N, CA, C and O atoms as a Tinker XYZ file with bonds, in Angstrom:
   560  protein
     1  N     30.830000   59.551000   42.118000    73     2
     2  CA    31.850000   60.231000   41.349000    64     1     3
     3  C     31.379000   61.639000   41.040000    63     2     4     5
     4  O     30.197000   61.960000   41.167000    81     3
     5  N     32.280000   62.432000   40.653000    73     3     6
     6  CA    32.034000   63.839000   40.361000    64     5     7
     7  C     31.443000   64.015000   38.966000    63     6     8     9
     8  O     31.257000   63.045000   38.232000    81     7
     9  N     31.158000   65.236000   38.617000    73     7    10
    10  CA    30.641000   65.545000   37.295000    64     9    11
    11  C     31.706000   65.984000   36.308000    63    10    12    13
    12  O     31.424000   66.107000   35.116000    81    11
    13  N     32.911000   66.221000   36.772000    73    11    14
    14  CA    34.020000   66.619000   35.899000    64    13    15
    15  C     35.330000   66.147000   36.532000    63    14    16    17
    16  O     35.456000   66.074000   37.755000    81    15
    17  N     36.305000   65.827000   35.670000    73    15    18
    18  CA    37.617000   65.478000   36.182000    64    17    19
    19  C     38.692000   65.854000   35.171000    63    18    20    21
    20  O     38.390000   66.222000   34.035000    81    19
    21  N     39.937000   65.758000   35.591000    73    19    22
    22  CA    41.091000   66.082000   34.745000    64    21    23
    23  C     41.926000   64.814000   34.576000    63    22    24    25
    24  O     42.170000   64.073000   35.528000    81    23
    25  N     42.360000   64.587000   33.320000    73    23    26
    26  CA    43.249000   63.467000   33.035000    64    25    27
    27  C     44.407000   63.992000   32.194000    63    26    28    29
    28  O     44.251000   64.264000   31.004000    81    27
    29  N     45.568000   64.131000   32.826000    73    27    30
    30  CA    46.759000   64.658000   32.152000    64    29    31
    31  C     47.774000   63.558000   31.822000    63    30    32    33
    32  O     48.622000   63.737000   30.948000    81    31
    33  N     47.687000   62.434000   32.516000    73    31    34
    34  CA    48.667000   61.358000   32.328000    64    33    35
    35  C     48.509000   60.698000   30.967000    63    34    36    37
    36  O     47.396000   60.553000   30.462000    81    35
    37  N     49.646000   60.296000   30.372000    73    35    38
    38  CA    49.606000   59.609000   29.087000    64    37    39
    39  C     49.321000   58.122000   29.294000    63    38    40    41
    40  O     49.288000   57.643000   30.427000    81    39
    41  N     49.117000   57.401000   28.201000    73    39    42
    42  CA    48.712000   56.001000   28.325000    64    41    43
    43  C     49.789000   55.141000   28.979000    63    42    44    45
    44  O     49.463000   54.172000   29.665000    81    43
    45  N     51.048000   55.470000   28.786000    73    43    46
    46  CA    52.112000   54.684000   29.399000    64    45    47
    47  C     52.085000   54.816000   30.923000    63    46    48    49
    48  O     52.205000   53.827000   31.646000    81    47
    49  N     51.928000   56.049000   31.396000    73    47    50
    50  CA    51.883000   56.274000   32.847000    64    49    51
    51  C     50.649000   55.607000   33.464000    63    50    52    53
    52  O     50.729000   55.011000   34.538000    81    51
    53  N     49.519000   55.711000   32.781000    73    51    54
    54  CA    48.293000   55.077000   33.257000    64    53    55
    55  C     48.456000   53.555000   33.287000    63    54    56    57
    56  O     48.078000   52.902000   34.259000    81    55
    57  N     49.023000   52.997000   32.212000    73    55    58
    58  CA    49.225000   51.549000   32.134000    64    57    59
    59  C     50.129000   51.057000   33.259000    63    58    60    61
    60  O     49.860000   50.018000   33.861000    81    59
    61  N     51.187000   51.788000   33.544000    73    59    62
    62  CA    52.096000   51.394000   34.619000    64    61    63
    63  C     51.420000   51.500000   35.984000    63    62    64    65
    64  O     51.528000   50.590000   36.805000    81    63
    65  N     50.733000   52.594000   36.221000    73    63    66
    66  CA    50.081000   52.822000   37.508000    64    65    67
    67  C     49.000000   51.783000   37.798000    63    66    68    69
    68  O     48.880000   51.306000   38.927000    81    67
    69  N     48.210000   51.432000   36.771000    73    67    70
    70  CA    47.057000   50.561000   36.968000    64    69    71
    71  C     47.257000   49.159000   36.388000    63    70    72    73
    72  O     46.294000   48.414000   36.204000    81    71
    73  N     48.508000   48.805000   36.103000    73    71    74
    74  CA    48.884000   47.456000   35.654000    64    73    75
    75  C     48.087000   46.984000   34.449000    63    74    76    77
    76  O     47.618000   45.846000   34.422000    81    75
    77  N     47.930000   47.842000   33.459000    73    75    78
    78  CA    47.244000   47.487000   32.215000    64    77    79
    79  C     48.301000   47.261000   31.140000    63    78    80    81
    80  O     49.088000   48.163000   30.851000    81    79
    81  N     48.329000   46.086000   30.553000    73    79    82
    82  CA    49.374000   45.805000   29.584000    64    81    83
    83  C     48.855000   45.334000   28.233000    63    82    84    85
    84  O     49.620000   45.309000   27.269000    81    83
    85  N     47.602000   44.965000   28.129000    73    83    86
    86  CA    47.068000   44.386000   26.898000    64    85    87
    87  C     46.713000   45.457000   25.869000    63    86    88    89
    88  O     46.081000   46.461000   26.197000    81    87
    89  N     47.126000   45.230000   24.623000    73    87    90
    90  CA    46.702000   46.026000   23.458000    64    89    91
    91  C     47.006000   47.522000   23.545000    63    90    92    93
    92  O     46.240000   48.324000   23.011000    81    91
    93  N     48.092000   47.921000   24.195000    73    91    94
    94  CA    48.417000   49.343000   24.329000    64    93    95
    95  C     48.747000   49.999000   22.993000    63    94    96    97
    96  O     48.424000   51.168000   22.785000    81    95
    97  N     49.384000   49.266000   22.087000    73    95    98
    98  CA    49.815000   49.852000   20.818000    64    97    99
    99  C     48.648000   50.268000   19.927000    63    98   100   101
   100  O     48.833000   51.065000   19.008000    81    99
   101  N     47.462000   49.748000   20.180000    73    99   102
   102  CA    46.294000   50.057000   19.350000    64   101   103
   103  C     45.534000   51.299000   19.801000    63   102   104   105
   104  O     44.475000   51.601000   19.251000    81   103
   105  N     46.041000   52.011000   20.772000    73   103   106
   106  CA    45.258000   53.052000   21.433000    64   105   107
   107  C     45.979000   54.387000   21.440000    63   106   108   109
   108  O     47.187000   54.454000   21.667000    81   107
   109  N     45.217000   55.462000   21.184000    73   107   110
   110  CA    45.766000   56.808000   21.345000    64   109   111
   111  C     44.704000   57.692000   21.992000    63   110   112   113
   112  O     43.529000   57.646000   21.629000    81   111
   113  N     45.144000   58.493000   22.953000    73   111   114
   114  CA    44.301000   59.541000   23.520000    64   113   115
   115  C     45.227000   60.600000   24.094000    63   114   116   117
   116  O     46.319000   60.293000   24.571000    81   115
   117  N     44.785000   61.832000   24.043000    73   115   118
   118  CA    45.563000   62.933000   24.586000    64   117   119
   119  C     45.054000   63.341000   25.956000    63   118   120   121
   120  O     44.015000   62.856000   26.405000    81   119
   121  N     45.775000   64.223000   26.620000    73   119   122
   122  CA    45.343000   64.715000   27.927000    64   121   123
   123  C     44.093000   65.584000   27.787000    63   122   124   125
   124  O     43.841000   66.167000   26.732000    81   123
   125  N     43.317000   65.661000   28.868000    73   123   126
   126  CA    42.134000   66.524000   28.888000    64   125   127
   127  C     42.045000   67.206000   30.240000    63   126   128   129
   128  O     42.176000   66.563000   31.282000    81   127
   129  N     41.824000   68.510000   30.218000    73   127   130
   130  CA    41.755000   69.287000   31.457000    64   129   131
   131  C     40.372000   69.364000   32.069000    63   130   132   133
   132  O     40.241000   69.649000   33.259000    81   131
   133  N     39.326000   69.113000   31.273000    73   131   134
   134  CA    37.957000   69.217000   31.790000    64   133   135
   135  C     37.103000   68.138000   31.143000    63   134   136   137
   136  O     36.340000   68.415000   30.218000    81   135
   137  N     37.231000   66.910000   31.628000    73   135   138
   138  CA    36.498000   65.771000   31.085000    64   137   139
   139  C     35.044000   65.868000   31.528000    63   138   140   141
   140  O     34.752000   66.024000   32.713000    81   139
   141  N     34.141000   65.775000   30.565000    73   139   142
   142  CA    32.709000   65.927000   30.839000    64   141   143
   143  C     31.953000   64.653000   30.482000    63   142   144   145
   144  O     32.385000   63.899000   29.610000    81   143
   145  N     30.827000   64.408000   31.148000    73   143   146
   146  CA    29.984000   63.270000   30.781000    64   145   147
   147  C     29.615000   63.327000   29.298000    63   146   148   149
   148  O     29.404000   64.403000   28.739000    81   147
   149  N     29.542000   62.157000   28.678000    73   147   150
   150  CA    29.227000   62.064000   27.256000    64   149   151
   151  C     30.454000   61.973000   26.378000    63   150   152   153
   152  O     30.339000   61.631000   25.201000    81   151
   153  N     31.633000   62.272000   26.917000    73   151   154
   154  CA    32.862000   62.227000   26.120000    64   153   155
   155  C     33.482000   60.830000   26.132000    63   154   156   157
   156  O     33.203000   60.027000   27.022000    81   155
   157  N     34.313000   60.551000   25.150000    73   155   158
   158  CA    35.034000   59.276000   25.062000    64   157   159
   159  C     36.288000   59.384000   25.923000    63   158   160   161
   160  O     37.086000   60.309000   25.765000    81   159
   161  N     36.452000   58.418000   26.843000    73   159   162
   162  CA    37.568000   58.460000   27.784000    64   161   163
   163  C     38.153000   57.067000   27.996000    63   162   164   165
   164  O     37.455000   56.066000   27.831000    81   163
   165  N     39.435000   57.002000   28.361000    73   163   166
   166  CA    40.042000   55.699000   28.646000    64   165   167
   167  C     39.605000   55.162000   30.002000    63   166   168   169
   168  O     39.485000   55.903000   30.978000    81   167
   169  N     39.373000   53.865000   30.035000    73   167   170
   170  CA    39.099000   53.155000   31.285000    64   169   171
   171  C     39.916000   51.862000   31.264000    63   170   172   173
   172  O     40.313000   51.383000   30.202000    81   171
   173  N     40.157000   51.317000   32.432000    73   171   174
   174  CA    40.848000   50.041000   32.549000    64   173   175
   175  C     39.787000   48.982000   32.824000    63   174   176   177
   176  O     39.005000   49.111000   33.766000    81   175
   177  N     39.761000   47.931000   31.998000    73   175   178
   178  CA    38.820000   46.832000   32.202000    64   177   179
   179  C     39.519000   45.525000   31.864000    63   178   180   181
   180  O     40.618000   45.526000   31.309000    81   179
   181  N     38.891000   44.431000   32.193000    73   179   182
   182  CA    39.455000   43.117000   31.895000    64   181   183
   183  C     39.066000   42.702000   30.483000    63   182   184   185
   184  O     37.916000   42.867000   30.073000    81   183
   185  N     40.034000   42.161000   29.738000    73   183   186
   186  CA    39.702000   41.614000   28.423000    64   185   187
   187  C     39.283000   40.156000   28.574000    63   186   188   189
   188  O     39.208000   39.648000   29.693000    81   187
   189  N     39.010000   39.477000   27.460000    73   187   190
   190  CA    38.521000   38.095000   27.512000    64   189   191
   191  C     39.551000   37.123000   28.082000    63   190   192   193
   192  O     39.195000   36.021000   28.499000    81   191
   193  N     40.825000   37.522000   28.104000    73   191   194
   194  CA    41.893000   36.670000   28.649000    64   193   195
   195  C     42.159000   36.951000   30.126000    63   194   196   197
   196  O     43.048000   36.345000   30.724000    81   195
   197  N     41.392000   37.864000   30.711000    73   195   198
   198  CA    41.591000   38.199000   32.116000    64   197   199
   199  C     42.719000   39.187000   32.357000    63   198   200   201
   200  O     43.181000   39.333000   33.488000    81   199
   201  N     43.175000   39.875000   31.298000    73   199   202
   202  CA    44.239000   40.871000   31.420000    64   201   203
   203  C     43.618000   42.262000   31.507000    63   202   204   205
   204  O     42.555000   42.518000   30.941000    81   203
   205  N     44.292000   43.150000   32.222000    73   203   206
   206  CA    43.822000   44.539000   32.279000    64   205   207
   207  C     44.155000   45.233000   30.966000    63   206   208   209
   208  O     45.278000   45.146000   30.468000    81   207
   209  N     43.171000   45.915000   30.420000    73   207   210
   210  CA    43.281000   46.569000   29.124000    64   209   211
   211  C     42.733000   47.985000   29.231000    63   210   212   213
   212  O     41.761000   48.219000   29.949000    81   211
   213  N     43.344000   48.930000   28.527000    73   211   214
   214  CA    42.794000   50.281000   28.435000    64   213   215
   215  C     41.858000   50.312000   27.236000    63   214   216   217
   216  O     42.254000   49.953000   26.127000    81   215
   217  N     40.634000   50.734000   27.450000    73   215   218
   218  CA    39.647000   50.858000   26.377000    64   217   219
   219  C     39.077000   52.266000   26.396000    63   218   220   221
   220  O     38.939000   52.871000   27.460000    81   219
   221  N     38.746000   52.787000   25.225000    73   219   222
   222  CA    38.049000   54.069000   25.148000    64   221   223
   223  C     36.555000   53.796000   25.215000    63   222   224   225
   224  O     36.022000   52.989000   24.452000    81   223
   225  N     35.885000   54.480000   26.139000    73   223   226
   226  CA    34.444000   54.313000   26.306000    64   225   227
   227  C     33.783000   55.667000   26.521000    63   226   228   229
   228  O     34.395000   56.609000   27.024000    81   227
   229  N     32.524000   55.734000   26.128000    73   227   230
   230  CA    31.752000   56.968000   26.351000    64   229   231
   231  C     31.339000   57.016000   27.811000    63   230   232   233
   232  O     30.859000   56.025000   28.361000    81   231
   233  N     31.528000   58.189000   28.446000    73   231   234
   234  CA    31.213000   58.337000   29.864000    64   233   235
   235  C     29.723000   58.586000   30.025000    63   234   236   237
   236  O     29.196000   59.602000   29.572000    81   235
   237  N     29.057000   57.653000   30.671000    73   235   238
   238  CA    27.642000   57.811000   30.987000    64   237   239
   239  C     26.805000   56.674000   30.437000    63   238   240   241
   240  O     27.178000   56.008000   29.472000    81   239
   241  N     25.672000   56.473000   31.072000    73   239   242
   242  CA    24.687000   55.484000   30.646000    64   241   243
   243  C     23.495000   56.255000   30.104000    63   242   244   245
   244  O     22.969000   57.141000   30.778000    81   243
   245  N     23.066000   55.929000   28.901000    73   243   246
   246  CA    21.921000   56.604000   28.312000    64   245   247
   247  C     20.643000   55.851000   28.678000    63   246   248   249
   248  O     20.507000   54.657000   28.413000    81   247
   249  N     19.717000   56.574000   29.290000    73   247   250
   250  CA    18.426000   55.984000   29.643000    64   249   251
   251  C     17.518000   55.957000   28.419000    63   250   252   253
   252  O     17.812000   56.578000   27.398000    81   251
   253  N     16.417000   55.232000   28.538000    73   251   254
   254  CA    15.453000   55.144000   27.437000    64   253   255
   255  C     14.890000   56.507000   27.056000    63   254   256   257
   256  O     14.541000   56.733000   25.897000    81   255
   257  N     14.801000   57.421000   28.029000    73   255   258
   258  CA    14.263000   58.753000   27.754000    64   257   259
   259  C     15.326000   59.710000   27.209000    63   258   260   261
   260  O     15.051000   60.894000   27.011000    81   259
   261  N     16.544000   59.199000   26.965000    73   259   262
   262  CA    17.609000   60.012000   26.392000    64   261   263
   263  C     18.510000   60.698000   27.404000    63   262   264   265
   264  O     19.548000   61.242000   27.028000    81   263
   265  N     18.138000   60.688000   28.686000    73   263   266
   266  CA    18.966000   61.330000   29.713000    64   265   267
   267  C     20.228000   60.507000   29.954000    63   266   268   269
   268  O     20.225000   59.282000   29.838000    81   267
   269  N     21.298000   61.207000   30.290000    73   267   270
   270  CA    22.586000   60.575000   30.544000    64   269   271
   271  C     22.816000   60.474000   32.049000    63   270   272   273
   272  O     22.809000   61.488000   32.747000    81   271
   273  N     23.019000   59.259000   32.549000    73   271   274
   274  CA    23.341000   59.045000   33.960000    64   273   275
   275  C     24.821000   58.740000   34.075000    63   274   276   277
   276  O     25.358000   57.955000   33.293000    81   275
   277  N     25.485000   59.356000   35.045000    73   275   278
   278  CA    26.918000   59.110000   35.198000    64   277   279
   279  C     27.356000   59.013000   36.645000    63   278   280   281
   280  O     28.552000   58.899000   36.911000    81   279
   281  N     26.437000   59.053000   37.579000    73   279   282
   282  CA    26.752000   58.895000   39.000000    64   281   283
   283  C     25.818000   57.869000   39.613000    63   282   284   285
   284  O     24.629000   57.820000   39.300000    81   283
   285  N     26.379000   57.046000   40.495000    73   283   286
   286  CA    25.584000   56.083000   41.248000    64   285   287
   287  C     25.973000   56.206000   42.717000    63   286   288   289
   288  O     27.121000   56.516000   43.038000    81   287
   289  N     25.038000   55.967000   43.582000    73   287   290
   290  CA    25.321000   56.023000   45.026000    64   289   291
   291  C     25.854000   54.671000   45.497000    63   290   292   293
   292  O     25.248000   53.630000   45.246000    81   291
   293  N     26.986000   54.705000   46.176000    73   291   294
   294  CA    27.623000   53.475000   46.652000    64   293   295
   295  C     26.703000   52.674000   47.567000    63   294   296   297
   296  O     26.699000   51.444000   47.517000    81   295
   297  N     25.927000   53.358000   48.401000    73   295   298
   298  CA    25.101000   52.650000   49.378000    64   297   299
   299  C     23.912000   51.918000   48.753000    63   298   300   301
   300  O     23.309000   51.064000   49.403000    81   299
   301  N     23.565000   52.239000   47.496000    73   299   302
   302  CA    22.403000   51.575000   46.891000    64   301   303
   303  C     22.700000   50.964000   45.523000    63   302   304   305
   304  O     21.783000   50.479000   44.861000    81   303
   305  N     23.937000   50.976000   45.095000    73   303   306
   306  CA    24.261000   50.537000   43.729000    64   305   307
   307  C     23.900000   49.085000   43.460000    63   306   308   309
   308  O     23.547000   48.739000   42.333000    81   307
   309  N     23.982000   48.237000   44.465000    73   307   310
   310  CA    23.658000   46.827000   44.272000    64   309   311
   311  C     22.155000   46.563000   44.368000    63   310   312   313
   312  O     21.709000   45.451000   44.085000    81   311
   313  N     21.374000   47.558000   44.760000    73   311   314
   314  CA    19.931000   47.386000   44.913000    64   313   315
   315  C     19.123000   48.028000   43.788000    63   314   316   317
   316  O     17.993000   47.614000   43.527000    81   315
   317  N     19.681000   49.021000   43.127000    73   315   318
   318  CA    18.961000   49.739000   42.073000    64   317   319
   319  C     19.090000   48.959000   40.763000    63   318   320   321
   320  O     20.200000   48.713000   40.292000    81   319
   321  N     17.954000   48.571000   40.178000    73   319   322
   322  CA    17.972000   47.736000   38.974000    64   321   323
   323  C     18.802000   48.327000   37.837000    63   322   324   325
   324  O     19.452000   47.586000   37.100000    81   323
   325  N     18.788000   49.642000   37.686000    73   323   326
   326  CA    19.523000   50.275000   36.589000    64   325   327
   327  C     21.012000   49.939000   36.641000    63   326   328   329
   328  O     21.625000   49.732000   35.593000    81   327
   329  N     21.604000   49.879000   37.825000    73   327   330
   330  CA    23.043000   49.669000   37.983000    64   329   331
   331  C     23.425000   48.220000   38.287000    63   330   332   333
   332  O     24.577000   47.834000   38.091000    81   331
   333  N     22.490000   47.429000   38.754000    73   331   334
   334  CA    22.763000   46.106000   39.344000    64   333   335
   335  C     23.612000   45.196000   38.449000    63   334   336   337
   336  O     24.609000   44.650000   38.922000    81   335
   337  N     23.256000   45.019000   37.194000    73   335   338
   338  CA    23.978000   44.091000   36.316000    64   337   339
   339  C     25.404000   44.569000   36.057000    63   338   340   341
   340  O     26.344000   43.778000   36.140000    81   339
   341  N     25.575000   45.839000   35.749000    73   339   342
   342  CA    26.921000   46.355000   35.517000    64   341   343
   343  C     27.772000   46.275000   36.778000    63   342   344   345
   344  O     28.969000   45.999000   36.701000    81   343
   345  N     27.169000   46.513000   37.931000    73   343   346
   346  CA    27.927000   46.446000   39.178000    64   345   347
   347  C     28.430000   45.030000   39.441000    63   346   348   349
   348  O     29.540000   44.854000   39.944000    81   347
   349  N     27.640000   44.033000   39.114000    73   347   350
   350  CA    28.068000   42.657000   39.383000    64   349   351
   351  C     28.975000   42.091000   38.295000    63   350   352   353
   352  O     29.782000   41.206000   38.579000    81   351
   353  N     28.865000   42.577000   37.049000    73   351   354
   354  CA    29.604000   41.969000   35.942000    64   353   355
   355  C     30.634000   42.859000   35.248000    63   354   356   357
   356  O     31.588000   42.343000   34.666000    81   355
   357  N     30.468000   44.180000   35.294000    73   355   358
   358  CA    31.296000   45.048000   34.441000    64   357   359
   359  C     31.826000   46.256000   35.204000    63   358   360   361
   360  O     31.327000   47.372000   35.059000    81   359
   361  N     32.823000   46.016000   35.999000    73   359   362
   362  CA    33.476000   47.101000   36.738000    64   361   363
   363  C     34.719000   47.535000   35.982000    63   362   364   365
   364  O     35.311000   46.749000   35.242000    81   363
   365  N     35.109000   48.778000   36.168000    73   363   366
   366  CA    36.309000   49.291000   35.521000    64   365   367
   367  C     36.958000   50.338000   36.429000    63   366   368   369
   368  O     36.413000   50.714000   37.467000    81   367
   369  N     38.126000   50.790000   36.010000    73   367   370
   370  CA    38.849000   51.841000   36.718000    64   369   371
   371  C     38.962000   53.033000   35.775000    63   370   372   373
   372  O     39.359000   52.874000   34.620000    81   371
   373  N     38.619000   54.213000   36.253000    73   371   374
   374  CA    38.693000   55.438000   35.468000    64   373   375
   375  C     39.937000   56.205000   35.916000    63   374   376   377
   376  O     39.983000   56.688000   37.047000    81   375
   377  N     40.955000   56.325000   35.042000    73   375   378
   378  CA    42.169000   57.044000   35.436000    64   377   379
   379  C     41.942000   58.551000   35.454000    63   378   380   381
   380  O     41.306000   59.105000   34.558000    81   379
   381  N     42.465000   59.203000   36.480000    73   379   382
   382  CA    42.305000   60.654000   36.621000    64   381   383
   383  C     43.521000   61.235000   37.331000    63   382   384   385
   384  O     44.271000   60.519000   37.995000    81   383
   385  N     43.698000   62.523000   37.183000    73   383   386
   386  CA    44.746000   63.236000   37.912000    64   385   387
   387  C     44.142000   64.172000   38.949000    63   386   388   389
   388  O     44.822000   64.594000   39.884000    81   387
   389  N     42.864000   64.495000   38.781000    73   387   390
   390  CA    42.135000   65.286000   39.766000    64   389   391
   391  C     40.652000   65.221000   39.417000    63   390   392   393
   392  O     40.280000   64.771000   38.333000    81   391
   393  N     39.812000   65.673000   40.341000    73   391   394
   394  CA    38.390000   65.823000   40.030000    64   393   395
   395  C     37.914000   67.145000   40.599000    63   394   396   397
   396  O     38.554000   67.735000   41.469000    81   395
   397  N     36.778000   67.598000   40.090000    73   395   398
   398  CA    36.244000   68.906000   40.463000    64   397   399
   399  C     34.904000   68.778000   41.168000    63   398   400   401
   400  O     34.103000   67.898000   40.852000    81   399
   401  N     34.677000   69.644000   42.103000    73   399   402
   402  CA    33.376000   69.793000   42.760000    64   401   403
   403  C     33.086000   71.285000   42.871000    63   402   404   405
   404  O     33.999000   72.109000   42.901000    81   403
   405  N     31.803000   71.615000   42.932000    73   403   406
   406  CA    31.369000   73.001000   43.046000    64   405   407
   407  C     30.646000   73.193000   44.365000    63   406   408   409
   408  O     29.999000   72.277000   44.873000    81   407
   409  N     30.761000   74.387000   44.912000    73   407   410
   410  CA    30.096000   74.693000   46.179000    64   409   411
   411  C     29.107000   75.828000   45.952000    63   410   412   413
   412  O     29.450000   76.864000   45.381000    81   411
   413  N     27.885000   75.621000   46.405000    73   411   414
   414  CA    26.885000   76.683000   46.304000    64   413   415
   415  C     27.209000   77.771000   47.319000    63   414   416   417
   416  O     27.665000   77.483000   48.425000    81   415
   417  N     26.974000   79.006000   46.942000    73   415   418
   418  CA    27.176000   80.132000   47.852000    64   417   419
   419  C     25.894000   80.951000   47.913000    63   418   420   421
   420  O     24.996000   80.774000   47.089000    81   419
   421  N     25.814000   81.835000   48.881000    73   419   422
   422  CA    24.639000   82.700000   49.004000    64   421   423
   423  C     24.548000   83.689000   47.848000    63   422   424   425
   424  O     23.458000   84.154000   47.515000    81   423
   425  N     25.674000   84.010000   47.239000    73   423   426
   426  CA    25.682000   84.941000   46.113000    64   425   427
   427  C     25.234000   84.283000   44.808000    63   426   428   429
   428  O     25.081000   84.962000   43.793000    81   427
   429  N     25.024000   82.973000   44.830000    73   427   430
   430  CA    24.586000   82.279000   43.624000    64   429   431
   431  C     25.735000   81.759000   42.776000    63   430   432   433
   432  O     25.522000   80.954000   41.869000    81   431
   433  N     26.947000   82.207000   43.061000    73   431   434
   434  CA    28.107000   81.715000   42.313000    64   433   435
   435  C     28.470000   80.334000   42.848000    63   434   436   437
   436  O     28.240000   80.033000   44.019000    81   435
   437  N     29.032000   79.511000   41.992000    73   435   438
   438  CA    29.481000   78.181000   42.400000    64   437   439
   439  C     30.980000   78.073000   42.131000    63   438   440   441
   440  O     31.376000   77.713000   41.022000    81   439
   441  N     31.820000   78.375000   43.119000    73   439   442
   442  CA    33.256000   78.228000   42.902000    64   441   443
   443  C     33.620000   76.768000   42.645000    63   442   444   445
   444  O     33.043000   75.857000   43.239000    81   443
   445  N     34.575000   76.563000   41.763000    73   443   446
   446  CA    35.028000   75.231000   41.373000    64   445   447
   447  C     36.270000   74.885000   42.189000    63   446   448   449
   448  O     37.228000   75.658000   42.227000    81   447
   449  N     36.251000   73.721000   42.841000    73   447   450
   450  CA    37.381000   73.264000   43.639000    64   449   451
   451  C     37.973000   72.023000   42.985000    63   450   452   453
   452  O     37.245000   71.127000   42.558000    81   451
   453  N     39.294000   71.980000   42.912000    73   451   454
   454  CA    39.989000   70.825000   42.348000    64   453   455
   455  C     40.576000   69.988000   43.474000    63   454   456   457
   456  O     41.214000   70.518000   44.384000    81   455
   457  N     40.355000   68.666000   43.410000    73   455   458
   458  CA    40.877000   67.745000   44.404000    64   457   459
   459  C     41.915000   66.843000   43.750000    63   458   460   461
   460  O     41.666000   66.259000   42.695000    81   459
   461  N     43.073000   66.734000   44.379000    73   459   462
   462  CA    44.151000   65.892000   43.876000    64   461   463
   463  C     44.670000   65.003000   45.008000    63   462   464   465
   464  O     44.331000   65.179000   46.178000    81   463
   465  N     45.484000   64.065000   44.620000    73   463   466
   466  CA    46.216000   63.255000   45.594000    64   465   467
   467  C     47.541000   63.954000   45.849000    63   466   468   469
   468  O     48.056000   64.651000   44.974000    81   467
   469  N     48.090000   63.775000   47.029000    73   467   470
   470  CA    49.372000   64.380000   47.386000    64   469   471
   471  C     50.383000   64.200000   46.249000    63   470   472   473
   472  O     50.441000   63.139000   45.627000    81   471
   473  N     51.151000   65.205000   45.991000    73   471   474
   474  CA    52.154000   65.234000   44.908000    64   473   475
   475  C     51.522000   65.161000   43.520000    63   474   476   477
   476  O     52.216000   64.916000   42.534000    81   475
   477  N     50.209000   65.372000   43.441000    73   475   478
   478  CA    49.471000   65.404000   42.169000    64   477   479
   479  C     49.651000   64.120000   41.359000    63   478   480   481
   480  O     49.686000   64.157000   40.129000    81   479
   481  N     49.763000   62.992000   42.048000    73   479   482
   482  CA    49.904000   61.699000   41.374000    64   481   483
   483  C     48.563000   61.273000   40.781000    63   482   484   485
   484  O     47.512000   61.573000   41.347000    81   483
   485  N     48.592000   60.572000   39.641000    73   483   486
   486  CA    47.341000   60.062000   39.076000    64   485   487
   487  C     46.759000   58.962000   39.964000    63   486   488   489
   488  O     47.469000   58.350000   40.762000    81   487
   489  N     45.462000   58.724000   39.812000    73   487   490
   490  CA    44.769000   57.723000   40.617000    64   489   491
   491  C     43.643000   57.117000   39.791000    63   490   492   493
   492  O     43.351000   57.589000   38.693000    81   491
   493  N     43.016000   56.078000   40.314000    73   491   494
   494  CA    41.900000   55.448000   39.636000    64   493   495
   495  C     40.623000   55.610000   40.436000    63   494   496   497
   496  O     40.624000   55.502000   41.662000    81   495
   497  N     39.533000   55.872000   39.730000    73   495   498
   498  CA    38.212000   55.972000   40.354000    64   497   499
   499  C     37.386000   54.760000   39.905000    63   498   500   501
   500  O     37.539000   54.279000   38.782000    81   499
   501  N     36.525000   54.278000   40.779000    73   499   502
   502  CA    35.677000   53.134000   40.449000    64   501   503
   503  C     34.674000   53.520000   39.364000    63   502   504   505
   504  O     34.104000   54.610000   39.390000    81   503
   505  N     34.469000   52.615000   38.418000    73   503   506
   506  CA    33.516000   52.860000   37.350000    64   505   507
   507  C     32.783000   51.588000   36.954000    63   506   508   509
   508  O     33.175000   50.485000   37.335000    81   507
   509  N     31.721000   51.754000   36.188000    73   507   510
   510  CA    30.948000   50.655000   35.626000    64   509   511
   511  C     30.854000   50.872000   34.130000    63   510   512   513
   512  O     30.940000   52.007000   33.661000    81   511
   513  N     30.680000   49.804000   33.379000    73   511   514
   514  CA    30.476000   49.952000   31.944000    64   513   515
   515  C     29.392000   48.988000   31.482000    63   514   516   517
   516  O     29.038000   48.036000   32.178000    81   515
   517  N     28.882000   49.258000   30.305000    73   515   518
   518  CA    27.848000   48.425000   29.714000    64   517   519
   519  C     28.006000   48.477000   28.202000    63   518   520   521
   520  O     28.321000   49.537000   27.661000    81   519
   521  N     27.797000   47.365000   27.504000    73   519   522
   522  CA    27.868000   47.420000   26.038000    64   521   523
   523  C     26.733000   48.285000   25.497000    63   522   524   525
   524  O     25.630000   48.297000   26.043000    81   523
   525  N     27.019000   48.997000   24.430000    73   523   526
   526  CA    26.020000   49.874000   23.827000    64   525   527
   527  C     26.343000   50.040000   22.361000    63   526   528   529
   528  O     27.513000   50.139000   21.991000    81   527
   529  N     25.335000   50.072000   21.527000    73   527   530
   530  CA    25.521000   50.303000   20.097000    64   529   531
   531  C     24.622000   51.463000   19.699000    63   530   532   533
   532  O     23.526000   51.640000   20.231000    81   531
   533  N     25.119000   52.253000   18.744000    73   531   534
   534  CA    24.289000   53.346000   18.231000    64   533   535
   535  C     23.016000   52.763000   17.640000    63   534   536   537
   536  O     23.077000   51.842000   16.824000    81   535
   537  N     21.859000   53.291000   18.043000    73   535   538
   538  CA    20.615000   52.784000   17.426000    64   537   539
   539  C     20.530000   53.267000   15.979000    63   538   540   541
   540  O     21.083000   54.313000   15.639000    81   539
   541  N     19.840000   52.511000   15.128000    73   539   542
   542  CA    19.708000   52.949000   13.732000    64   541   543
   543  C     18.933000   54.265000   13.649000    63   542   544   545
   544  O     18.026000   54.519000   14.441000    81   543
   545  N     19.300000   55.075000   12.695000    73   543   546
   546  CA    18.631000   56.356000   12.480000    64   545   547
   547  C     17.324000   56.102000   11.725000    63   546   548   549
   548  O     17.314000   55.427000   10.695000    81   547
   549  N     16.241000   56.639000   12.238000    73   547   550
   550  CA    14.942000   56.471000   11.590000    64   549   551
   551  C     14.767000   57.573000   10.554000    63   550   552   553
   552  O     14.848000   58.757000   10.880000    81   551
   553  N     14.534000   57.191000    9.338000    73   551   554
   554  CA    14.304000   58.153000    8.261000    64   553   555
   555  C     12.819000   58.418000    8.130000    63   554   556   557
   556  O     12.006000   57.495000    8.187000    81   555
   557  N     12.466000   59.681000    7.954000    73   555   558
   558  CA    11.049000   60.051000    7.797000    64   557   559
   559  C     10.638000   59.969000    6.363000    63   558   560
   560  O      9.483000   60.243000    6.035000    81   559
């Protein structure tokens, strides 16, 4: 996946496109033009009843050293221990309307390119999730 994407579709359009019907009334999120790792974003996942549900989740996996990981390689995702459990048990769909990539140039500038689906229709990108709780704050 990319390092940035755009999500302009509202929850109703996302729910219809990705067949998510559970608990929609409990959720609010607005459009975002430049979604970045670390932000709270809607994803489609299965609830305990096996229904597709939209949930707000933080984008990225925090490593023990504090670094945020948000990309995995498809060819090795089932072999790398960091991703293995989430890949087998916790897959999700990330709704988007476009994603961005940058190209290195000889001048050092990195032009930003936006990729969309024909007619600028929203789409879903493959994602993984993992339960996480804020660690307690250590007081000195």
